[in-house]
N, C-alpha and C positions, 0 to 999 in steps of 0.2 A: 504494500500500500504506500502511496506517496505521502509525504509529510502533510500536504494540504488536505488529504482525505482521511487522516487519522482522527478519531474522536479526541477532543481535547481532554487531557487528564485533569480531573478535579479533585476536591478533597473528600467528597462523599463516596461511599462504597460503590454506588452504581456507576459513577463516572470513572472510578479507578478500575472497575471490572471491565467496562467497555474499552478503555484505553489499553489495558493489558491484553485483552482479547485481540484487539486490532493489531497491536504490536506483534503478538504471536503469529497471527495470520500473515503479516507482512514478512516476517523473517523465516517462518517454518511451514507455512501453508496450513491447510485444514488439519493435517495429521498432528500438528504441534499443539492444537487446542484441546484441552481436556479440563475437567473440573479441578484436577490436581494442579496442572500448570497455571491455569488462570488464577486459582486461589492463592498459589504461592506468589505469583507476580503482582497480584492486587492486594496481598496481605489480608485476605478474608477467608472465612471457612466456607465449606461447600453449602451448608444450609442457607447462607446469605445469598449465594448465587441462585439457588432454587427459589428462595422467597422472592427475589427481585425479578427473575426471568422465567420461572417455571421449570425449564429444563435447558439442555444445551442448545436445542433447536431454537428456543425462544431467545437465548443469548446471541446466537449467530444472526438471527433475524434482526435483532436490535442493532448489532454492529453494522450489518449490511445497510439498514435503513439510514443510519447516521452517515456512513461513508457515501452512500448514494446521494443523500441530501447535500453533502458538501460538493459533490460533483455537479449536481443540478444548480447549485448556487453559482458556480463558475459559468455554467451555460447561460443562466438567466442574466448574469451581469454583462455578458458579451454583447456588444452593440450589433444589431442585425446588419447584414450586408445588404446594400441597396438592391442588387440582383437577387431575387428570391431563390433561384436555382443554385447560385454560388453560396448562398446562405445555407442551403441544405447540404452542399458539399462540405462546408466547414463544420457543420454539426455532425456529419458522418465521421469525419476525421477525428473530432474531439471524442466521440464515442469509442472509436477504435483505440485511440491513445489511452483513454481511461482504463479500458479493459486490459491492455498490455501492461500498464503501470500498476494495476491492482488485480492480478489474476485470481487470487484466492477470494477476494471480495466479489469479483465479477461472477465467479462460479457459484457462490452462495446466492447472489441475486438472481441468477438464471434458474437455480433450483426453486426459488420462490415463485417463479412464473410457470411452473409445471402445471398440467391440467389437474383440476380438482382443488387447487389451492388459491386463496385470495391474493391478489397482487398487493404489495405493500404500498402505502400512500406515496412514497417517493417514486416508485415505478410508475404509478398513475400520473404523477406530476411530469415525469419524463415524457410520457405519451402525449400529454397535453402540449408540451413544447414542440414535439414532432408534428402533431396535427396542426398547430398554429403555423409552422413553417410550410406545411403542405397547403394550407388554406391560402397563404400569400401567393403561392405559385398558381393556384386556381384563380385567384382574383386577377392575376396578371394575364390570364388566358393562355397559360403555358402548361396546363395539366391535360394529359391525353386520356386519363382514366379517372374514375371517381376518387374523391378525397379519401374515402375509407379504404379503397383498394390500394391506393398509393401508400398510405400510412402503414397498412399491414405488410406490404411488400418491403418497404424500407426497413421496418422494424425487424422482420424475419431475416432479411439478408444481412443487416448490420449485426444482429446477434449471432447468426451462424458464422459469419466471417470472423468475428471476434473470438468465438470459441475455437474455431479452426486454428487461428493464429496462436492462441494460448496453448493449444495442444502440441504445436510444433516446437522442437528444440530451438532455442534462441539462435544458435549458429546456422540453422537451416531455414529460418523463417524468411518467407518471400515477401518483401515489402510491397511488391507490385500486386499481390493478390487482393489487398484491400482496394487499391486504386481501380483494378479491373472490375471487381464486384460493384464498387460504387458507381462507376460509369455505366455499367450494364443496367443497373437499377434506374439510374437517372434517365438513361435513354429510353427505358421501358415506360416511364411514367410522365415524362415531360417532352415538350417540343423545344427546338433549338432557339426559337424566337417567339415573341408575342404572336398570338394567332392572327392570320391574315383576315381580310374582310369576309371571306367565305370559307370558314373552317369546316371541318367535318362535324357531323352531328354530336359525337361524343364530346369533343373538345368544347364545342359551343354550349352544350348542356352543362358541362362541369363549370365553365366560366360563369354562365348565368346563375347557376345554383349557388355559386360562391357569393354573388352580390345580391341575391334575392332578399336577404333581410334588410337591405337598404331601400327597397321599394316602398312607396307610400300610396300608390294608386290602387292597390289591391286590398280586399278585406282579408282577415285572418283565414277564413275558409278558402278563399281563392288562392291565397299564398300557399296554404298547405296542399291544395290540389295540384298547383303548378310544381311544387317541390316534389311531389310523388311522381309526376310525369317526367320531370328532369332526371330523377334518380333512376327511373326505368330506362331512359335513353342512355344514361351514363354507364349503366350496368346491363347491357343487352343480354348477357348470358343468364341472368336471373329469371 
């Protein structure tokens, strides 16, 4: 874990436990974290860990949430790039860099997203940032698929690429893999330039759908009906 993503050590037992667990993850990976090692590093007894976090899974979830929130804070503080597609590229690169700098933390966060488990608030906040970037592209008329499909594809490809790179030995890691995956995804969901005067129906529907909330000439019922029609055009396979 990078220094900026480590939970800050405090004087209370909860803060000390979180900081100790984060440090153990950063230096030794998931295998280095146990009730014994955390208790020794934080100067607490096992019952204190169980009282505050329930079990080891609860402790790991809490560390992952704090580390991810630190990462999201860095993303949120970054000024958006004027070109929304370039802004998406920068967000992808930041995501990959975070995973490679914090592999143990990233693996825990990925476990939290497995089917049947609730996503942590920090992960949901990250998705909100991604969907906001996708929405900017749609507003610019440069999205060739629906916003939902674009966000799902970017999220799936980004997570898969990060996990693949983490799994590779550092001396065999291919730095171009992320670039190729990023460009393939961007090519699949965006256009090279703002849509021309006569775009295809999907691009036109996505662009109109993005600015529909700004319209005032329609009633709520008419706006909802138009939104449904536009969604059907943007997702013809559904």
